[in-house]
VMD Tcl script that draws the C-alpha trace (Angstrom):
set ca {
  {97.23 83.39 124.58}
  {95.70 80.61 124.20}
  {93.05 81.95 121.98}
  {95.94 84.37 120.65}
  {97.17 80.62 118.87}
  {93.69 79.30 118.24}
  {92.15 82.21 116.34}
  {96.22 82.13 113.92}
  {95.46 78.07 113.86}
  {91.78 78.78 112.45}
  {93.35 81.71 110.12}
  {95.84 79.34 108.55}
  {98.90 81.28 110.55}
  {101.02 78.33 111.58}
  {104.57 78.84 111.35}
  {105.12 80.85 114.94}
  {108.61 82.04 114.00}
  {106.29 83.56 110.19}
  {103.91 85.17 112.56}
  {106.63 86.69 114.71}
  {108.55 88.11 112.59}
  {105.07 89.44 110.71}
  {104.37 90.60 114.37}
  {108.02 92.94 114.38}
  {106.98 94.18 110.90}
  {103.93 95.37 112.39}
  {105.59 96.95 115.40}
  {108.30 98.29 113.33}
  {106.24 100.24 110.71}
  {104.28 102.09 113.66}
  {107.06 103.57 115.48}
  {108.89 104.17 112.10}
  {105.60 105.87 111.12}
  {106.06 107.99 114.41}
  {109.61 108.60 113.94}
  {110.73 106.67 117.19}
  {114.16 105.21 117.45}
  {113.07 101.84 118.95}
  {111.61 100.98 115.10}
  {115.01 99.79 114.54}
  {115.52 96.51 116.83}
  {112.14 95.39 115.59}
  {113.49 95.92 112.55}
  {116.78 94.25 113.24}
  {114.39 91.62 114.87}
  {112.19 90.89 111.51}
  {114.70 91.00 109.15}
  {116.87 88.60 111.09}
  {113.46 85.97 110.82}
  {112.78 86.87 107.81}
  {116.10 85.44 105.88}
  {115.91 82.30 107.43}
  {111.78 81.60 106.42}
  {113.01 82.97 102.98}
  {115.99 80.63 102.80}
  {113.54 77.81 103.82}
  {111.13 78.55 101.21}
  {113.83 78.84 98.93}
  {113.27 82.99 97.71}
  {116.79 83.22 97.92}
  {116.80 86.91 96.38}
  {114.55 87.98 99.40}
  {116.65 85.45 101.75}
  {119.37 87.84 100.46}
  {117.65 91.31 100.56}
  {117.04 90.83 103.87}
  {120.79 91.26 104.67}
  {120.79 94.58 102.94}
  {117.71 95.78 105.25}
  {120.15 95.06 108.28}
  {122.45 96.75 107.27}
  {120.86 99.87 106.57}
  {118.35 99.42 109.77}
  {121.97 99.04 111.76}
  {123.24 101.84 109.70}
  {119.75 104.02 110.29}
  {119.75 103.41 114.03}
  {123.51 104.85 113.93}
  {121.89 108.24 112.28}
  {119.18 108.82 114.36}
  {121.12 107.75 117.71}
  {123.11 110.58 116.15}
  {120.78 113.17 115.56}
  {118.27 115.38 117.45}
  {115.03 114.77 116.40}
  {113.29 116.98 114.26}
  {110.24 118.70 114.38}
  {109.23 119.07 110.75}
  {107.65 116.51 108.20}
  {110.27 115.19 105.61}
  {111.04 117.46 102.66}
  {109.76 115.52 99.44}
  {110.98 115.57 96.50}
  {110.51 114.48 92.72}
  {112.73 113.16 89.84}
  {113.80 114.76 86.73}
  {112.86 112.94 83.79}
  {116.34 111.67 83.03}
  {116.60 110.05 86.12}
  {113.37 108.64 86.57}
  {114.58 106.29 82.74}
  {117.96 105.85 84.24}
  {116.60 104.38 87.92}
  {113.73 102.39 85.46}
  {116.69 101.41 83.44}
  {119.17 100.41 85.82}
  {116.22 98.39 87.99}
  {114.99 96.51 84.69}
  {119.09 95.38 84.41}
  {119.73 94.26 87.39}
  {116.16 92.38 87.60}
  {117.65 91.20 84.43}
  {121.35 89.90 85.80}
  {119.95 88.49 89.39}
  {117.13 86.69 87.74}
  {119.42 84.89 85.41}
  {121.81 83.86 88.20}
  {119.09 82.86 90.60}
  {116.87 80.76 87.61}
  {120.86 79.14 86.31}
  {122.92 78.81 89.81}
  {120.21 77.82 92.38}
  {116.95 75.91 93.02}
  {115.06 79.48 93.88}
  {111.47 79.18 93.61}
  {110.72 81.59 91.60}
  {113.97 83.02 90.54}
  {112.31 86.00 88.33}
  {109.43 87.09 90.56}
  {111.82 87.00 93.81}
  {114.33 89.31 91.89}
  {111.72 91.41 91.24}
  {110.57 91.74 94.54}
  {114.27 92.21 95.66}
  {116.42 94.27 92.84}
  {113.26 97.06 92.74}
  {113.21 97.06 96.83}
  {117.04 97.48 97.19}
  {116.13 100.73 93.88}
  {112.72 101.37 96.35}
  {115.19 101.87 99.26}
  {117.69 103.94 98.20}
  {115.46 106.33 96.36}
  {113.32 106.74 100.01}
  {116.45 107.73 101.50}
  {116.99 110.30 99.35}
  {113.38 111.61 99.93}
  {112.49 110.84 96.30}
  {108.07 110.56 96.08}
  {109.20 107.95 93.65}
  {110.30 105.45 95.73}
  {106.40 104.96 97.19}
  {105.11 103.86 93.48}
  {108.51 101.25 93.23}
  {106.44 100.09 97.31}
  {103.55 100.13 95.92}
  {104.82 97.26 92.95}
  {106.70 95.46 95.71}
  {103.81 94.72 97.77}
  {102.08 93.64 95.26}
  {103.92 91.42 93.18}
  {105.35 89.84 96.89}
  {101.68 89.36 98.13}
  {101.05 86.82 95.23}
  {104.88 85.06 95.75}
  {104.27 84.84 99.53}
  {100.80 83.55 98.94}
  {102.27 80.62 96.10}
  {104.59 79.66 98.45}
  {102.35 79.63 101.59}
  {103.49 82.43 103.93}
  {99.45 83.65 105.14}
  {101.15 85.66 107.68}
  {103.55 87.25 105.57}
  {100.30 87.86 103.16}
  {98.18 89.76 105.56}
  {102.33 92.06 106.84}
  {102.29 92.81 102.54}
  {98.88 93.59 102.68}
  {98.90 96.04 105.20}
  {102.17 97.31 103.81}
  {100.36 98.15 100.67}
  {97.92 100.15 102.57}
  {100.77 101.84 104.20}
  {102.79 102.73 100.69}
  {99.50 104.34 99.03}
  {99.37 106.14 102.22}
  {102.89 107.15 101.75}
  {102.56 107.53 98.25}
  {99.73 110.99 98.99}
  {101.80 112.21 101.76}
  {105.07 112.38 100.03}
  {103.63 113.41 95.98}
  {101.03 116.29 97.98}
  {104.35 117.61 100.00}
  {106.86 117.38 97.04}
  {104.72 119.87 95.25}
  {103.78 122.00 98.05}
}
mol new
graphics top color blue
foreach p $ca { graphics top sphere $p radius 0.5 }
foreach p [lrange $ca 0 end-1] q [lrange $ca 1 end] { graphics top cylinder $p $q radius 0.2 }
display resetview
């Protein structure tokens, strides 16, 4: 354990709470990819810790986003617990051109309104970038729950912006975590897009 802690310090990962949150996030994603119901306790613990981390970093939109993720994960845990295990993969579908425009405009309006509110009424560190991450994540999560493959394009954008924002704020373990999320999002995009074409 001491050598693991020494390696973390050497790599610049000094915040133990952030390391714990990142580890929980990785466990969550691995279990989620395997469709294991035990992903939910890891996700819930992760978002609760990240709410505190983002609040301390003055990334208020990201902190509030964790509340949304908390609710979604509790809901998902209940739904999965009530459902029988399905052996088949999720059937992906595509948004129509009209839906893409509608979701795009709604997301842009949400970013503009939320970013303006964060910039005007708080001392948020990066209000516009933070708002972009939060609002795009909400839209992506809704599209994911509705099985639209386009959700992965939004997650890719969220991951790329998040890496930059968290690097600026010195959240090194979180930058690494979102780098892994980016790879997984590309993998999800490829798989879901292929599934939607069948």
